[in-house]
N, C-alpha and C positions, 0 to 999 in steps of 0.2 A: 074368141077372136084374137089373132096375133098379128104383129106388124114388125117390120125390120126398120131400123134407124141407121142411115148411112151418113157419115160425116165426111164431106168432100173438102172443106176449107180448114186449113190448120188453125185459124183463129177461133172458129166455132168449136173445133175439137178441144182446144186449150180451155175455152170457156166452160165447156161441159166438165172437163177434168177438175177445174177450179170449184165448180158447184158441188161435184161429188166429194172432193176433199174437204170442203167447208162443212159438209154434212157429217162426214165420218171422222174427220180429224186426221192429223198427221202425227205418227208416233215420234217421240223424242227420247232423249236419254232417261228422263224420269217419268215416262208414260206419255199419254196422248196430250197434245196441246193444239189449240186452234190454228187454222191456216193464217189468220190475220197476225198471230204472233210470229209465225215463220216468215211471212213476207215483211212484217214490220222490222223484225230484227235484221233481216237481210238488207232492207232498204236503209236502215240506220247504221249498217256496218258495225253492229255490236253483237254481244253474245246473247244467246237465247235466255240467259238468266236475268237480264235486265228487265224489271217490271215496268209497265206503263199503263195508264188508264186507256179506256176505249169508249167508243160511242159518244164522243163529245158533241153536245148539242148547244145551240145558242138561241136564246129568246130575247127580244128587244122590246122595251117599253121606254122609248127615248126620254131621258138619257141613261136609263138603267139597262144593264146587260146581265142577263141571267145565264150562267154556264152550268150545265149538268153533264155527268159522265158516269162511267162504271169503273169501279176499282177492280183490279185483278184479284183472284181468289188468294187468300192468305196474306194480303198486304193491307195493313190497317194503320199505317203511319200517316202523317200529315201530307198534304199536297200543296205545291206552290203554283200560283196562277200568275203568268207573265202577260204583259200587254206591250205592244209595240206598233209603230206606224209602218213597219215593214214586216214581211213574212218572217216568222221566227224559225231558225234552224241552228245548226252548230256554229255557223259563222256570224249570226246576228243576235244570239241569246245574250251576249255580254252587253249589248246596247238596250235590251228590253227592260221595261220597268216592272218591278215586282208589285203586282196589284194586291196580293195578299197571300196569307198562309191559312189553310183550313185546319179545323180540328181533326185529330186522327179519325179515319174512317168516313169522313164527310164526302159526299158525292155531288155537291153543288156549291156555287159561289156567286154572290151578287156583286158586280163591279159597277162603278160609276166613273167613267173617264173624266179627267179634270177639265176638258174643253172639247168643243165639237171637232170632228175629224173622222178619219178612217183608221180602224185599229184591227190588228191581228192578235190572236191569243194562243198560248201554249199552256198546257196543264201537265206538270211534271211531278213525279213522286219524289219526296225528299228522303235522302239517305240518313242513317243514324248520325253521321258526322255533319249534318245540315247542308251538305251539297245535294245535287239532284242526279237522278239517272237521266243522262242526256240522250234520250231516245225520242226522235221526232218523226211521227207517223201521220201523214195527211189523213184527215177525216177521223182519226182515232184520238189523238191528243193535241193536235194543232189545227188551226183554221188556215185554209188556203185562199179564201176570199175575204176581202176587208169588210168589217162591220162599220156601217156608216152611222155616226151620231151627229145630229144637227142641233140639239138643244144643250145649252150650258146648264150644269147641275146647280141646284140651290145649296146653300150652306147646310140646311137640314138634311138634304140628300147625301151630302158628303160626310156628314157626321158619323163617327164611329159609334156602334152600339155596344154597350157594356153588359155583360151577363155573368152569371155564376159567381156572384160576389160573396165572399166569406171573410170572417175575421177570426184571428187566433191570438191569444195572449202568450207571449214568451218573456218570462221574468217581468221587467218593467216596460216592455214594448208591446205594441199591437201591430200585427202583420195583416195587411189587407191583401186578398188574392182575388183576381177577377180575369175575365177574358175580354178582348176587344175585337170587333169585327173588321177593323181596318187600321192599317199602319199609316204613318205620315200625318197623324192628327195629334191634337193636344187635349189631354183629359184634365179635369179639375177635381181635386179631392176636397170634400166637405166633411166637417165634423160638427155635431150638435148634441146637446144633452136631451133632446126630444126627438122622436122619429121624424125623419126627413121624407114625409109621405105626401107633401103637397107643395105648391109653389110658395105659399105663405111660409111654410116651415123651412123651405130652402132659402128664402130671403133672410131668415134669422140664423141660419147656420154659418159657421166660421169657415172661410175659404183658406185651407191650410197650405196647399201647394199645387203646382201643375207638373204633369209628367207626360212624356211621349206616349202615344196610344199603343205602341208595341210593348209597353211595360205590363208585366203580369202580376207584380206584387209591389207593395209600398209599405214601409215601416214607419209607424207613427209613435210619438212619445207623449201620450196624454198625461194630464195631471192625475195622480192616483186618487182613489177614493170616490171617483165620479164616473157614472156610467155614460158611455158615449155611443152615438149612432153615426154611421158614415154613409156617404153617397159619392159616386164617381160618375161624371157626366162629360160629354164632349163640349168644348167651348162654344161650338156653333149652335148647339141647342140652347145655350144660355142667351146668346145674342139674338137668336131668332124667336125666342119665346115658345118653342115647341117641345118643351121638356115633358117626357112621359116617364113617370116614376113607377118602378115595379119592385116590390119587396123580394129580396133574394137575387135580383138581377143586377140593378144599378144602385140599390141602397139596402142597408141591413135592416132586418125587421126586429132585431133584438139588440139591446145595449151590451157593451162589453166594458169591463171595469178592471183597472189595475189596482190591486189592494194597497192600502196605506202601508208605508214603511214603519220602522220602529225608532227612527232618529228623533231627537228632541227638537222642538221648534222654537224654544226660547230659553230664558234663564230658569234653572231648576227652582221649583217652589218648595221642595222638601226641606224641612229644618235640618241644619247641620248640627252634629253632635260636638259640643265644645270640648276642646282639649284641656282647658283649665276651668275647673268649676268655681274657684274663688277668684274674684278680680284682683289683678295686681295693684299695689299701691301706686298712686300718682303724686309725686312730690313736686311742688311748685316752690322754687327758690325766689324770694323777693329781696333778700338782703344778702350781702356778702358774708361768708362764713367767718372770716378773720376780721374784716374791718367793720362789719355791721352796717355798712352804707347800702343805699338802695341800688339795685342793679338797673342801670339805664343804658339803652332802652330795653324793655322787657320783650322777649320774643314770644311770650305766652300771654301775659296780661294785656288787656286792651289799654290803649292810651286814654288817660282821663280827659273828659270833655273840658274844653277851655273856651272862655268868652272872648270874642274878637273885639278889638278896639273899635269904637263907633265909626271912626273914619275908615278903617279897614273894611268894616262890614258894609258901609255905604258904597265904597269903591267896588267891592265884590258883587254887590247887587247890581250896580250899573253895568259891569262887564257881562254878567249873566243875562241881563235883559237884552243885550245885543247879539246873543248867541241863538242861532236857529238850528235846531237838530231835526233833520228830516226823519219822518217816520219810515222805517224800512218798508219796501214794497211787499205786497202780499206774495207769499210763496206760490209757485206754480209747479205742476208735475215736471219732474226731471227724468230724462232718459240718458243713461250712461253711454259713453262712446262705444263700449263693447257691444251694446245691444242695438247699435245703429247699422251694424254689418250683418248680412244674412247668414244664417247657419241652419244646417239640417241634421244635426247630430245630437241625440240624447237630451239630457236635461237642459242644455243651453237652448236647444230648439224650442222646448216647451216653455222655458222662461220668456223667451222673446215673443212667443205667441201670446202669453198673458199681457206682456207690455204693450203689444200692438193692438190688442183687442180690449180687454177689460180696463186697463189703465188709460189707454188712448180715448176710450169712450166714457171715462169717469164712472165706471161701474165698481165703486169702491168696495161694496159688500162682497160682490162676486170675486173681486181681486183678492180680498183677504182670505176667502175660503180656498181659492186655487193656490195661492202662494203658501198658505199654511200647510196644505196637503203636499205640495211639492217639497217643502222643507222636511217632510218625514222621510224622504229618501236619503241615502248616503251620497251626498253631493260633494264635488270638489270644493275646496275652501273658497275660491274666487266666486264660483257660481252661488254658493251658499250666502256669501256676503252681499252679492247683488240682489238675491231674492229677499234678504232681510231689509235691504235699503228700500226696495219697492214695497215691501210689506209695511215699513214705517210710513211711507207716503200714503198708502191706502188707509192705514189707521188714522193718520193725521187728518185727512180730508173726510173721514167718516166720523170725526169728532172724538175718537178714542185716543187721547193724548198720552196717557200713561203707557198703553201698549205700544204706541208709536215711538215713544222715547226709548223703550227697551229694545225695540227692533233696530232703531238707528244705532243704539249702543253696541249691538252685536255686529253691526256692519262697519263701524268706524275704524277698526284695525286695518281694513283693506281700503275703505273709501272714506277716510277721515275728512278730507276737504269737502266732499259732497254731502256728508251727513251732518257736519258742524252747523251750518245755517239752520237746519231743521231742529236740532237739539237746542240751539240758542233761542229759537222762536218759541219753543215750548217752555223753556225756563223763564223767558221774559214775559210769558203770558200772551204772546201774539198768536192767538189761535182763531182769529176771525177768518 
């Protein structure tokens, strides 16, 4: 059976041509490419070499918006998702908000608008210089009808999800690397000597710093000689109590340790080789060589004891009975002014962390270990003196007064005024 098809209306004839061309493709400079590419590039007034995503689809589970699309062949770079309350094109893209940047090759994105309202979306491919290919094709990479959101998101829904967490040691530093699912959030970095694999373990971990959620790496300066675990979480998860910990995603499953250095931590204990094996004679002159008279007063011999006149002794006792010498107040932990100012660099950052955690919570034994390990590193003179000063306090409150005195002695050249009361207290026996 055969039939003839007659096209009388120009529009119908054009539609059929479109259908045929979409099926067979339109040849281009580098081979065949789809008709949607030809019409898209023509509509966007751009060259046929500008790539763009296609088949943009939107699924809504209020207030969540799931976007999916298809990347063009041969393009595996990241994609930028924009959100706006007006339709996005060349004239309005500057006012649109960046909802997020996907991983290279991703073809989906979950967005949560910050408040109820109507929103438009655009999905643009990012160039190597971090700009975008500004191709706007309706139904391909932009929406032409508003997406209506009626519910406000919860803090847990707004939270950024952390994944792909790794740690690397570089000399005396630990570099944390991770990815975040959302920008515009705040992440908290935790450190602990035990795995941070539960809420209870998280409560015992040390909160070391906060960073923006678009951060992909953080450098930490831990105390050497101790293995540490790390966790990175959105602040909203902490306040809402909806933390979900996953090893290798938002916390490390194995510890990383900076090895101890070779610097000395105290006064050398090795015996010194004497330069003179036989002691030199010590001559005490008590009488003048020519006159033979006594040398008065003697700068070497102690003054002989003398008995006070009875009236003088009575007066002295009366005076002393009216003197009230107040006992010195018990010593309390002291934080130097230098460590009351925040710092995020190297050994100074590590020292302040010990001061604000172990010393502040009176964990003297832990403080001794951490400070002793820190002092094995080649520290600047001022930081070394500060570490010795805090080590002296830790030994003092731990009841190890000999070690405390030696630590204060090593800090007094820089912090004499601060170390003197502690040394005097040890020498006077005020160690309660």
